[in-house]
C-alpha positions in Angstrom: -67.3 -84.2 -58.5 -70.9 -82.7 -58.6 -72.3 -79.5 -56.7 -74.3 -82.0 -54.6 -71.3 -84.1 -53.6 -69.1 -81.3 -52.9 -71.9 -79.5 -50.8 -72.4 -83.1 -48.7 -68.5 -83.3 -48.3 -68.6 -80.0 -46.7 -71.4 -80.7 -44.3 -70.1 -83.8 -43.1 -66.7 -81.6 -42.5 -68.3 -78.7 -40.8 -69.9 -81.7 -38.5 -66.9 -83.3 -37.5 -65.2 -80.4 -36.3 -68.3 -79.2 -34.3 -68.4 -82.7 -33.0 -64.5 -82.5 -32.1 -64.9 -79.5 -29.6 -66.2 -79.3 -26.1 -66.3 -75.4 -25.9 -69.4 -73.9 -25.2 -68.3 -70.4 -26.7 -67.5 -72.3 -29.9 -70.9 -75.1 -29.6 -73.0 -71.6 -30.1 -70.9 -70.1 -32.7 -71.6 -73.3 -34.7 -75.3 -72.1 -35.0 -76.8 -73.1 -38.3 -73.9 -72.9 -40.9 -74.4 -76.0 -42.1 -78.1 -76.0 -42.7 -77.2 -72.4 -44.5 -74.6 -74.3 -46.7 -77.3 -76.7 -47.8 -79.9 -74.0 -48.4 -77.6 -72.0 -50.6 -76.7 -75.2 -52.9 -80.5 -76.0 -53.0 -81.1 -72.6 -53.8 -78.3 -72.5 -56.7 -79.5 -75.7 -57.9 -83.2 -74.9 -58.3 -81.9 -71.9 -60.0 -80.1 -73.8 -62.5 -82.8 -76.0 -63.0 -85.1 -73.3 -64.0 -82.5 -72.1 -66.9 -82.2 -75.6 -68.5 -84.3 -76.4 -71.6 -84.3 -80.1 -70.3 -85.0 -81.9 -67.2 -83.4 -85.0 -66.7 -84.6 -88.1 -64.3 -82.3 -86.6 -61.7 -83.5 -82.7 -61.7 -86.8 -84.0 -60.8 -88.6 -84.7 -57.1 -87.7 -88.7 -56.2 -89.0 -90.6 -53.3 -86.8 -92.7 -51.0 -86.7 -94.6 -47.8 -85.1 -93.7 -44.8 -84.4 -96.6 -42.6 -84.8 -95.3 -38.8 -84.4 -98.3 -36.7 -85.4 -102.0 -35.9 -88.8 -103.0 -35.0 -89.7 -103.3 -31.5 -86.6 -100.5 -30.7 -87.8 -98.2 -27.9 -87.7 -94.3 -28.7 -87.9 -94.5 -32.7 -90.8 -92.0 -32.7 -88.0 -89.4 -31.4 -85.7 -90.1 -33.9 -88.3 -90.0 -36.4 -89.6 -86.8 -35.3 -85.5 -85.3 -35.7 -85.6 -86.2 -38.9 -89.2 -84.8 -40.0 -87.6 -81.5 -38.7 -84.6 -81.6 -40.5 -86.1 -83.0 -43.5 -89.3 -79.9 -43.3 -85.9 -77.4 -43.3 -84.2 -78.7 -46.2 -87.6 -78.9 -48.8 -88.5 -82.7 -47.8 -91.8 -84.0 -47.4 -92.0 -87.0 -45.2 -94.6 -90.0 -44.6 -93.5 -92.3 -41.3 -94.6 -95.8 -41.5 -97.0 -97.2 -38.1 -94.1 -99.1 -36.3 -92.1 -95.6 -36.8 -88.8 -98.0 -38.3 -89.0 -96.1 -41.6 -89.5 -92.7 -43.4 -90.3 -92.0 -47.0 -88.7 -89.2 -48.0 -89.9 -87.2 -50.9 -88.0 -84.2 -52.3 -84.9 -83.3 -54.8 -81.7 -85.6 -54.5 -79.6 -82.6 -53.3 -82.0 -81.9 -50.5 -82.9 -85.6 -49.0 -79.0 -86.0 -49.2 -78.7 -83.2 -46.8 -81.5 -84.2 -44.5 -79.7 -87.5 -43.9 -76.7 -86.0 -43.5 -77.4 -83.9 -40.9 -79.6 -86.4 -39.3 -76.9 -89.0 -39.1 -74.5 -86.0 -37.2 -77.8 -84.6 -34.8 -79.2 -88.3 -34.0 -75.6 -89.3 -32.3 -75.7 -85.9 -30.7 -79.3 -86.2 -29.4 -78.6 -89.8 -28.0 -75.4 -88.6 -26.2 -77.0 -85.7 -25.0 -79.9 -87.8 -23.7 -77.7 -90.5 -22.1 -75.6 -87.7 -20.0 -78.8 -86.3 -19.0 -80.1 -89.7 -17.7 -76.6 -91.0 -16.4 -76.7 -87.5 -14.2 -79.7 -88.9 -12.6 -81.3 -85.0 -12.7 -84.7 -86.9 -14.1 -85.1 -88.4 -10.8 -88.1 -89.5 -10.0 -89.3 -89.3 -13.4 -89.0 -92.8 -14.9 -86.2 -92.9 -17.2 -88.0 -94.1 -20.4 -90.9 -91.0 -19.5 -87.4 -88.9 -19.1 -85.4 -89.6 -22.3 -88.8 -89.3 -24.4 -89.3 -86.3 -23.4 -85.7 -84.8 -23.3 -85.5 -86.0 -27.1 -88.6 -84.4 -28.2 -87.4 -81.1 -26.8 -84.1 -81.6 -28.5 -85.9 -82.4 -32.1 -88.1 -79.6 -31.8 -85.2 -77.1 -30.8 -83.1 -78.2 -33.5 -86.1 -78.0 -36.0 -86.7 -74.3 -34.7 -83.1 -73.2 -35.3 -83.0 -75.0 -39.1 -85.6 -73.6 -40.1 -84.5 -69.9 -39.0 -80.9 -70.8 -41.0 -83.3 -71.6 -44.2 -85.0 -69.0 -44.1 -81.8 -66.1 -43.6 -80.4 -68.0 -46.5 -83.4 -67.7 -48.6 -83.5 -64.3 -47.7 -80.1 -63.3 -48.4 -80.5 -65.5 -51.8 -83.5 -63.5 -52.8 -82.6 -60.0 -51.9 -78.8 -59.8 -50.1 -75.7 -58.6 -52.0 -75.1 -61.8 -53.9 -78.5 -62.4 -55.0 -79.1 -64.0 -58.2 -82.1 -63.1 -60.5 -85.0 -65.1 -60.8 -84.5 -67.0 -57.2 -87.4 -66.1 -56.0 -90.1 -67.6 -59.0 -87.7 -70.8 -59.3 -87.8 -71.3 -55.3 -91.7 -71.1 -56.0 -91.9 -73.3 -58.7 -89.7 -75.6 -57.2 -92.2 -75.4 -54.2 -95.2 -76.5 -56.4 -93.2 -79.2 -58.2 -92.4 -81.0 -54.9 -96.2 -80.1 -53.9 -97.5 -81.9 -57.1 -95.4 -85.1 -57.0 -95.8 -85.7 -53.2 -99.6 -85.7 -53.8 -99.0 -88.1 -56.9 -96.7 -90.4 -55.2 -97.8 -90.5 -51.5 -100.2 -93.2 -50.3 -100.3 -92.0 -46.7 -103.2 -92.0 -44.9 -103.8 -90.2 -41.2 -101.1 -88.2 -39.3 -98.2 -89.3 -37.8 -97.8 -88.0 -34.0 -94.4 -88.0 -32.2 -96.2 -88.6 -29.3 -98.6 -91.2 -27.1 -101.4 -90.6 -24.8 -99.1 -92.7 -22.5 -96.0 -91.4 -22.8 -95.9 -89.2 -20.0 -94.7 -85.6 -19.3 -91.8 -84.7 -18.0 -90.8 -80.4 -17.7 -87.9 -80.8 -16.3 -86.6 -83.1 -19.0 -88.3 -81.3 -21.7 -86.5 -78.1 -20.4 -83.3 -79.8 -20.4 -84.0 -81.3 -24.1 -84.4 -77.7 -24.9 -81.0 -76.4 -23.9 -79.2 -78.9 -25.4 -80.8 -78.5 -28.5 -79.8 -75.2 -28.6 -76.3 -76.2 -28.0 -76.5 -78.9 -30.7 -73.2 -78.5 -33.3 -74.5 -77.8 -37.0 -71.6 -76.7 -38.4 -69.0 -73.8 -38.2 -70.2 -70.3 -39.4 -66.3 -69.4 -40.5 -66.8 -71.8 -43.2 -69.5 -70.3 -44.9 -67.3 -67.3 -45.8 -68.2 -67.1 -49.6 -70.0 -70.1 -50.0 -72.7 -69.5 -52.2 -69.8 -67.9 -54.8 -67.6 -71.3 -54.5 -71.2 -73.4 -55.7 -70.9 -74.5 -59.3 -73.4 -73.0 -61.4 
């Protein structure tokens, strides 16, 4: 089994464990652990690539299409936003279809895989949390569509912030922590430059995608509720990460 497959299996297990608890204190303790695992794996693979004499096709950036939903479905913009913020925390660049039904993801295989695994869990949490909010009637008199949109946008923004913080922590530990690997900073810089160069050549995107439209409406109550749900979203268990880096293949 490859390092990427092991990482995905462990992230999936963390997310299943996280989704299986209703304990609020446990939910807080699950803060960003799966993201740190994904980042640690990605760093190890970047360092390994930097020491290799030859690069295979599997060790270079790729473009992959991620399906978000069917044409005409409501709320796809918030789903896209969620995937985009998750991708950004995992060194993946995105181009979005004009109707928000799919995303072109550009990055290394392990980073796109991690992004998709996290998204699969978090989008279900987002939908479930927004449905509970709407069902409670707390959004009234704001129209349901407006409330749901604002709730999910705030959820995605908060999750994106949490993932970015977890990524930064993992990178700092890899560069200067007790288990730091020599050459990590250079490997990450080279990886970033390689991805930017690949994206510049491969992307055909024009214009700037926005998660909201002028007619979407705004609800501060729904935004606050979505932000709270984003803070509680389960991203994996901290205890599962003990010794995570040492367990990865070199």
